[in-house]
N, C-alpha and C positions, 0 to 999 in steps of 0.2 A: 506493498500498499503505498505510494507514493502522498507524505508528507501534508496536511493538510485534505486528503479526499475523506470522502462519506463514504457509508458502505451504500452498498449497492440501491436507488430508494430512497436513502434518504433527507430528509433535508436539513438545516442548521439546527432547529427547533426537535429536531431524534435523539434522543441527548440518550434517550435511554427503551430498548423496544423491546429486546428481549437480554435473559442471562447468559450471551455466549458471547467467545469471536476477546477480543480488548476491554479493561474500564480503567480510565483512570480516576483516581481517588482524589481527593483533596480535603482531608481537614484541616480545619479553622477553626483554632482555639481564639478565643480571646481570653484579657489577662483588664482587670479592670483596675481602673485609676484612679479612683475618688472623684474626678469630679462634680460627681450627682449624686450620686447615691453611694453611703460607707466601705467601702473595700475591704472585705470580711475574705477572699481568696485572691491564694497568689500560687503562681503554677510555677513548680521549680523543677526540676533538671530530670528527678529524679520522676518527677509525677507524668510528665511530657511522656521520659520513655516508656513507661509501665502505659499511660494509652494507647500512644500510640502502634505497642506489641499489640492491642488489644483489637483494634482495628486491622494492624496484618491478620491475627488469628478468625475476625468473623471474618472477611472476604475472604478467605482463608479455606474458610469452612464448607463452601458456595463450590468452591473446586476440589474437593472436596469428596461432598456430594454428591456433584457429577460426576464422576470418578466411578463410581457405586452405578450408574442408571446410563453411562456408554460408551469406549472406549473411543468411538470418533468425534466427537465434537474436542474441545478446549476453552480452558476458562482461567483468564493471566487478568494478572492486577498490578497496576501501576500507582505507586503512592509516591502523589507529593507532597512532604512534610514541611514546605520549605511556609506554609504557614500555618506552622504547628512550632519547631522552631523558635519561630521569632512569632510568640503569640501576637494579635492583631488589640491594640487599648482600646478600650474606651471608658468613656464614665461612669457605664453600668454598669450593675453586680447583676450580672444573666443572673444564678439562680436563689437570689431573692425579690426576683420579681416573679409575679408570673411569665407565663413561654411569652404568650403574645407579647411582650414588650421584647421579642425577640426584629422583628420585621425594626427596632429603632439600631440597635446598634448594628441588625445585617447589613439595612441600606444604607447610614453611613457606611461603611466596607466597603458598598462595592460602587457609592458616591466616588468616595475616594480612587474606585476603580475604572470611574467614569465613564457605568451608566445607572448615572443620576437621574437621565431624561425618560430609562423606560418607563411602561404606563406599569409596571408590577414586579414587584421583588421577583418573584417565579418565574416575567421570562430573566428578569436581569439574573439574573443563575443560570437560567439556559445559555443565556448565549458567554456568557462566564463557566459554562460545563464544553459550549463552543470549542474556543479558544482550548483554552487547556486539551478536549482534545485531539483537535487538531497541532498542539504545541509537540504530544505526547507520541503521536501516531496512531492512536487505538479508534479500537471504532465506536466504544462512548463513552461519557463521563459523569461524573457525580461529587456531588460535593459535601461533606461530612461539620454541620458547626454544632462543636462542644464546647460545652460552657465548663469552668474548672466550680466541680459543687464537689473536693473533698476534706475540706473542713466544715461542708455542711453538716447542719446537723439531722438531719433524713438522707441527702442526696435529691432531694425532685426540689421539682417548682413551685414556688406559691398555689394557692386556688385562681382562681380564677380561668382556668385552660387547660392545658395540660401539662397534668405532674410531670407526665413521663416524658419519654423522647417521641418522634412523630417524624411524619413523614411528609413527599409529598408525592408526588410516585409520577414515570413517566421519563428516568433519568434528571430530575432536579435534587434535593438537596434533605437532610435529613436535621433533627438538634437534638443535640443529648449529653443531657447529665453526664459531666467524666467518670462518675461512680457508679454508673448499671454497668450490667453482668457484660461478656462478653457478647452471650445469646441476643440482651437485648441488640446491641450491634449488626447483627446478624437478620434481627426480625424486620428491623428498618429497613436494610439494605433491600428483605422481599416486598417490599412494599415501593420503593423504586423502579424496580420492577416490575409491575402491577396485583403485586399481589394484595388479596384480600385481608384481612383481621376473620379470624372463625371464633374468639371467644364470646363469651356472653357483653348482651351492649355492642356489641359491634358489629363485625361484617352480617351480611345476612347471606341464607343459603340461598336465595332466588340470588345473586349477588352475580354480575360476569365480569369478568375483563380483563383485559393482558393482546400479543396480538390471533389464540382465537375463543376470543369470547368467552372462557372457558367457565360454565357456575361452578358458582363457592360453596361444592360439595361437603366439605368439612365444616361448615359453617356447624355453633353449639347447635340453632335451633332446626335443622333439615328434622324433618317432623317424618321421613322415609321411615317407616313398621321398618322394626329388626335393623337401625343405623347406629353404629359406637365411634363416636368419635377418635379418628388416630391422631398418634401426640405429632407435633405439626413443632415448626419454626413458625410457623405465623397465628399459633394458641399462645395463652398469654400464660403469667406466672414461671411454675415450677414447671407443667408442664413444656415451654417454650428452653427451659434449664436441660429438660431428660432429654427432646427431640435433637438437642441440641450438642447433647455427651452422646446420643444412641444413634449420630451421623444421619435422621428419619424424613419424609415430609413423602405425605400422602399425594395420588398420582391428579389427585385434584387439583395441591395446591399449587404443583411444578408444571401444570400448563394452562394457569393462571405467565407463569415468567416466562414460558416459554418446549419447556421440557415436558413435550407431548412428544412420540413411539407407537405412532396410529397398528401399521406394522411388522412391529419388530426386529424393527431389521438395523437397531442399532441409532439409526438417522432420527432427526425431529424432524416433524411435520411441515415446518419449514423450511428447512432445508430438506427434503425431499423433493425437491424439483425436477425432474430434466434440465441441463442442460439445450437450449436451442442449433441446434448444425442444420446449416443449412449450405445447399452446396449441390454441383454438379461435379462429373469425376465417372474421366473417361484415362482407358488403355490400351498407348498406342503401340502392335502388332509384331510393328518394323522397329519402331527405336527403341522399345524394351520402358519404354518413359511410359510414368501415371501422371495425370495430370485432373487437376485438383482446384475449382475455385471455390468460394462462395464464404461465411461466415456463419463464426462461432460466438455462443451468448447467455449470456446465467438469465436464470430464470427467476418470478418470484411466486410467492402464495397469496396469494390476496390477504393481506393487515385488518382484521376483521373486530379489532375491537371496536368497544363503544365510546372508548373516552380517546383522546393524543388526535391526533391527522391522519391514522388509518392508512399512515404511509406503509410502502409494500417494500422490503428489504429483505437482502439477502444477501452475505457476506461469504459467499460461494463464490469462486474464480476460474473462469477457464485457465486450468493451471498445463494440459496442451490435449492437444493437436494429432490421435492415432489413428495404424492402424494397420492390420494384419492380416497372414496371407494364410491360406488356408485355415489349421485351427492353427500355426504358427503364435510363437507372445506377443504382446501385443508391442508396438514398432513406438516410438515418437518421428515426427512427424514436423511440428511446431513446439515451442511450446513461449506461448505468448505473456501468461501469468499476468493475464485481464481480467477483468469483464464482457469487453466484447475483442474483439480477433478476429477483421479478419485477412483473406487468407486467397492466396492463389502460385500454386505451389507444379511444381515438379521435379518428380523423383524417381530416382531410375532403378527398376528393378530389374537386381540380375539373377535372383531365385527362381527355375520356376515355379507356378502357383496353378490353380483354378476356380479360388474363392478371393474374393478381398472384401476386409471390413473397415468402417472409417468411424471415429468417434473423437467427441471431446469427450474430456475427463478432469474435475477439484482431484485430484488426488493429494488434500486433506480431509475432504468422507470418501471420495468414494461413485461420488455422483454425477452419469456419466448422461450422454443425451443417450435419442437412442440411433440405435446401430444401423447406417448404410452399407448395404451387402450386392456385389455387384461378382462381376468374373470378368473375366477373359474377356468376352466381346460386348459382353453388357456396364453400358456405364451405373454409377448408382446417383439418386435423384434422393432426396430428402423431403415427406411432406407426402401427398396423393403420389409420383411417381412424373416417372414421364416419356421422353422418346429419343430416336438417334435417328442421323441419318450416313446411312455405308456407302464406298462403293462396290455393287454387289458385278464385281469382272465377270464372273463365268455365269448371272446371269439364271440363277437356279431358285430365288427367292427367299436366299435365308442371308446371316452374314456366315461369310465358313473369316479362318481362322487370321487366313492373309488377303484379308481385305477392310484397308482403311476405312475411318470414319473422315465427314467428308468437312472436317472444319470451317467455318465460320457464318455457316447455311444460316440464316436466321429464316425463322420459325415464326408464323404465324396462325390465333388456335381464336377461331368465333364458333359459330353456337351450325347448327351441320346443317344449316340452309342456306350459311356466308354470310344472315345475318350480324346486329353485332352485341357483344355482347352486354350481360343488367351492367345496365348504365344510368345515373344523375350525375344532379350536378346546380347547386346553388350556389350564388359569389352577390354577396348584399352588393356590388360595383357597377351591377348590370340589372336592379333591382328597380322600381320607383318605390320615393318615400310613401310609406304605409304599412301595413296590416300585412305580411303575409299569408294570406290564400293557397288552402291545398293546390300547387301542382302537378302535374307532374308525375303521381306516384306516390311525391313525394311530404311527407305534416312537418311541417315546426311545429317547438311546444314550449311553455317557458314549466320548466317544474319547482316546485319547492318552495318558502315560506315567503308568504306576502307575494304572490304572485296570477296571475288571471288564468293564466293559461295564453296573454294574447302571443305574441313574436313580430315587433315589426322592423323594415329599412327604414334608417336614417341617419343623419351621421354621426359621427364619434364627436362626445362631449368634452370626456376623459384623457383623446389624445388625440387630437384635431389634425393629427399626420395623416389618421390611419384610413380618413374617411369614409365610406361607406360601411356600415357596421350592424349587425345584429344585437334591438332591444330588448329587453321584457320591461312589462308591465308590474309596478312601483304600487298591491294596492297601499299600503300605508301612509310611505308618501305622492302618493295619487299623482304620481308624474311618470314618463318614461326613462329606461336606466340604461346604460351599455355597459354594465360590469358583468361577467357570470363569475358565481362564486361556488362553495359549499352549499349555501343554503338559495341562490336562485340557480340554477342552470338549467342548460339549454339541450331539449331531444330534438333529436331526429327520427321520424321513425317514415322507409319503405316497404311498396307491398314486394319486390323480391328480395333477393339473397344476393350477398356478393363474401366475394377474403377480403376483401377492402376496402377503408374510407378513410380519407382526409381532411385533415380540421385545420384550415386556415386559420392561423390564432397571431392578436402583438398582445406579445406584454406589459405589464403597466406597474409602476411604482405607489400603485395603492397596496399593497402588504404590508401586515404588524409591524413594529416594532422589531425591528432586524432581520426582516426582510423586506424594503424598502428598496432594490437594487435592481429586484425581475419575479417571474412568475413565474410557475410549475400550471401545464393545461394539462388534462385530465382526461381521459376519454374511457368510456366503458359500454363493451359490445355486446347486444341478444339474441341470440335465436326468435324465430317465429315462435318459438311455447314458453318466454317470457326472461328464460335461465342465460345467467349471464354469463356469454362465454372467456370473455378473457377484459383487462384491466389498463391500463397502460396510462405510462406520465412519463411528460418530459422533463431533462436535464430542469436549470435555473434557464429560465429563457434573461437575456439582460430587458430591463425598462427600455422602451419604444421600438424595440426589437419584431420584427415579423416572422413568424417564424409555420412551420405546417405539420404537423403530427399523424402519425401513420398504427392505425392498425390493423390486423391481418390474422385470419383464421385461415387456417389450411383445407380445411374442410365445405369456405363459399357460405358456412348457417345465418351469417351478420344480418338483419331483416330491422336493429334499434341502433342509436351507439345512443348517451347520453352522452355530450362536452360540459366541464369548466373549470375554473380555478380551485388548484391543491393545493392548501399547506397553508391557509389564513389567507390565500391572492387571487387577483382577476385576473381574466383577459375581458380581450377583447373580441369577438367573431367578424367572421367578413365572408369565409369563405367555406363549404360541404363541397369533393369530390365522393361518389359514391361508386364501387368498381371502374371501371374500365371497360371501353368499344372493343380494345381484341388486348388477347396478352400477345405480343410480342417479346422476344428473342433471340440471337444473336451470340453462342455461345462457342469461343476457338475449339471446344473441343468435341463440338460437334452434337452435341447435345439437345435437350430443352426441360420446361419444368411447365406442366401444368397445374402449379397447388395454389390453392385458392379458387378452385372451380369446384364449385356445387352440384352434384350425383344431374348431369344428363349427358346429353349428348351432344359434340363437340365436329370442326373440322380442326386441319393444321393445314394450312397452307407454305412449299416450301421453295424460299428464292433462293438460288446457285451461287457461292461467291464466285464461283468461277463457270464458264457458257461453257467450258469442258464436259463439265457432267449434266445432266439431267435427269427433271423427276418426274413424279405423276403430274398428268396435267390438270388435273381433276383432282379437288383436295381430298385431304383424306379424315373418311370421316372417325369414328373414335368415341365412346361412351365411362362416362365416370358411374362407379354401383358401387352403394352402400361406398365412398367417401375412398374408393380404388381405382387402380384398373393398370389394364397388362401392356408391358411398357411396350411400347411401339418401336418397328425395327421398316422404314424408310429405303428403300430401296434408291438407289441415283446407276442412272445408263452414265460409259462414256461413249463422246460425240468425238467428232472434230474442230479442233479448234472454226469460228468461221476465219477464220482472217489467218486459216494454214489454206497455203495449197500444195493438196492431196496428187493433184497431175505430176508436179516436181518440186519438188520439198528443195524450197532456197531459191527457186524464182517469184521473189518480194515484187517488180512492180510488173509483172505479170505477161512479159515481152519473150514467155516463153527459150528462154535460157536463161543461162546465172553466169552474173558479170560481178564485180567491183561493183555497182551502181547499187544492184541488190543487197550489198554489207553495209554500201551511203546510208539507200533511204531508212531500213533500220534505226542503223546508229545519229540520223539525222532528224527519228520520229524521241529514240532517247533523249535528247535536248532538248527534244519542245517539250513532253512528258512527262518523262524520270521508266525505270525502274515502275511495275504494275502490275494489277490482275482487268485484263481487258475489261472493260463496265458492258451495260447491253445496250449504248449508245454506237458501242466502237468497232460494232458486227459489220458493216463492208469501209474497207480499202487495200489498202496494199494488204497484201499478204506476209504481213510482220511477224505470226509470228510461228516463227519456222521450224522449232521442236515440237510444235502443237501438244502445250501443254495452259494456255488459256490463259496465259501472263507474256511482257514483252519485255528481257532483259539484252543485260548485253550475252548473254551466251545466245538470245539469238546470230546476233550479228556474223558471232565467233562461229556457227555451221554454217551458216555462207563461204567465209573463207575457208575454214576448212575443206569443205566440202571442192571450193576453185583449189584448194594445195594440192589434195589428194587425185584430181583431175589431173594436174600438170603432172607431180610423178606416176601416176597409171598410165600415160601415154608415154611418157618421159624425154620431155620438152618443155621447156621453158621458154620467159617470153619475154624483149629486150624491146626496145626505139626502134629498131628495126627487125622487128617482126612484123605479119600479117597482120593480125587480128590480137586485143585484147584477149585475157584469158579471160575462155567462158565454157560454160555445157549450157549445148540443146536440150530439146525435150528427143531432139530425133536419136544423141547421139547423150544421154543419161545413163546409157548401158553399160559406158567407162568404167563409169565410176565408181561400177566396184570392183574393179580389172584389182590385185592386187599389187601396190605399191613396190616396183622395183629396190627401193631404197629408205630403211627405219624411217619413223618423222616419229615427233616427242609430238603430236597437239597437244594447246591447250588444257586445260578441266576446266568443267564451269565454276569452280570453287575461283582454281584464279582468271579467270574473266571474271567474273565477277567484284571482282579486285579492281578495275577498271574502273566501276560504275559502284563501285561502294561510298559509304554516306564520307568518308574520308574527303574522294575526290571533289572539289570546285564543282566543275563543271555536268555532272550531272549527279539528281536525286536516288539513293540508294530503293531495294527493291520495299514499295510499303503501298497502301491503295490511299493513302492519305498527302503521297505527297506536295512538297511544298514548289517542286514545277509546273503545281498543276497548278496555280495561283500564282505569277511568275509570269507577267504578262510579254517578256526578254525571247519566252520558251515557248511562246506560239507562233504558228505562218501567217502569211502577208495580209492574212482572210480572219485574224483571227481565232482559229476554228482554234479544239484539243482533240484530235482524232489526221490521222491524212483519211484523205475524204480520196484519193486519186481514184477512179477504177481503171478495172484492167486492161482500161482500153485506150488508157487518158497519157501520154506518155510526156505530157506538160511540163520541163519544168519546175522546177523547186525552188528556185535561184538565193530565195529569198535567205535562205536556210542553209546552203550551200550545198544544196543537196541535185544541182547538174554536173554530170560527168561530161567536157567537150575531149574530141580523140584528136585532134591533125587532122586533115587526111595528107600532108608531105610526112610526117614521124610516125605519127599513133605518141607521140607523148602525148603524159596528161595538162592538162595544162590548170593548176584549180584543185585539184585532184592531192596535194600531202595535204597540205592543210586541213579540212573534213577531215581526214583521216589519217592524222598525225600517229606515229608510232606504228602505223603496222601495216604502210609502204616504203617498198625503199625508193629514196631520191628518180631514180628514173621509171618509175610506173612499176615496175617488178611487183607479184606479191612476196613479202619476208619469209623467203624458206624455213628459215630459223623462228619463226614464230606458229606458225603453226603446220605441221605434219599433214601425212593426212594419217588421219581415223579411220579406227575400225565400225564398218555396218552399226555394233551396237552403241559407240560412242555419237553417232547422227541422230540414229529415230531407234 
């Protein structure tokens, strides 16, 4: 945990929601100075040591008790004793007053610390605790105010309030006379973490509190027949001491402080929540590399506390992303140790395997995500599942071991009839002033206290920069209000169901003391039966900032949401987006997910990333049933590139022969547009895709040059400026290309030639779809077009780009050829034999 971090989901005023993790304890001892009350008590060094020892024993008792309940969770305390070793002076003698006077001496101390403008002592101590939590990098913090009672007759406060110790729950503070036994300190600490009293005249058996809103079943007034009250730290007198000595307390008591293990696995319910692994992964059988991308996140159990802020909190971490081959050991692919981690990994798998599994894990508790499983040929998906596109080389309708996935395919999922998925939208900026009436199967209403259900679109009042926002009508003040909080909430209901809802909101500075800097937005999602599916809360958003909060359900069951500001903060709401018209994904692994769609019939359209792959012309129909879908394997066929000359490979300009003009045509195209995959609007023009791979790269120019060089060696001749014709291969003599060369040659390899047009080369961009050269007007031809668009029958000069090669009748020498082909030709126009010798047919096509 980084300095200043809070537990995931906690706010600065959540100081102690459950008793697990690490806790900062700050004892504050008060020393009277006689300025107001007569001084009757004086702390001695030994009294300070003795009281601090009791405090240490009292908190360690809870750690020891935890060890009797589970071996998974831990509980550790940091005691900051600076205000105990050097007691805080006050004019009051605390033990000689009734307990209510604590507000005066504690208030004076808090004022001296800079919290004098707080609305209450409780809020001031809460903020002090938060600063202590950050200073000592713990999960929680609370304060012990201890008054000296060593020389008091009975060691208790005067009548008029509590005569003994008392505490304020929710991670706040306790007030304790120093002479109280260790068990009393432990008892009051139970209150700090929401436990109720169980002795007569105090807590009732109907009381509920804590993270689970657990019922106080061990209270003395439980009327259940046969009920026998158990020894508990939350009872009083000698029974509390007995529970302390025997290290016991009943399950109902422990449930209030967060210790409840419903399934008996040793992990308490609030931590027994699977991590969320959202990922798609696949194996490349040719390279032996497994690619997986996505995210891993901790998840929370909804906080049901009837008191406090009801923040959904967890101490879980995404410790590692792991994979396992077949039944082998789990191996670590990534170790983020964070509450959220995004990843895009490629892992070389040298060991043979049939099955592969992936999971995220919190190594502290052993909590994992759902395990995602796949095999050599089937990708892995989170949620409902998905599909993949592969190259069906043998056209047998199923993916075989040597058939790769088609990387970069774009998948678009719609309804089976081609219509849009369920989607609705409301934007206040586009709505007229006035009450919003139900329209388009979308209904907006207000919920909570002092509202009448109406919602209107009006200009923002709390932040004029927010523009038009949604308002609710406050019945008490008889006016419209634009702020939404836990008491006044916006409900959005819709007729269909979806897996995704987005809320646009603006954060405000209207939070209570200590929270003025921004807002927490919260969205609750419900299904058509009224069951709450999930609840998400934003992190703190700075005041004046616009943001979007998204809630998702992998089964697509959301039919209603409730939106409001959380933890005493307020928000403005400006827009709601329900669902999306189509589920569009383009994954480098050739796979896609259908997560978030409800049961029903759908279709998926595929857009090829490369024109040499051809998918079914009609959308592929599939069904989601009971939240599952069988993996969709969609085959692609291999076809010729539209810019490939099948009849005479290498004849780029279509003049029925292969000459240096063809190599130059490719090079000039690269100068204009860069290395790239041919786009759908580039299907006509010169045959620049010489190697028929759907791309244009330096390899295509090399293939032409290799063909020419091979023809020279195969025919046993070379060309000079006195030759009758330049080096060429015509359609009539193209069979000569296959003749073995009498002389060994070393053609450049594809990787070598790619260096000619590498990212380091300032003349051309490297192969990438978004080449910068596409946006450089200096790289366009004279017409400003972005493709080589001459027809096969059009041999017009392309002189503005240096593509015209002229051979003088007198000498047949190259005039103006050396510069465009710099490094490719010798000075006399001959092809450099050392540059590209005659390759084998496998090296060419």
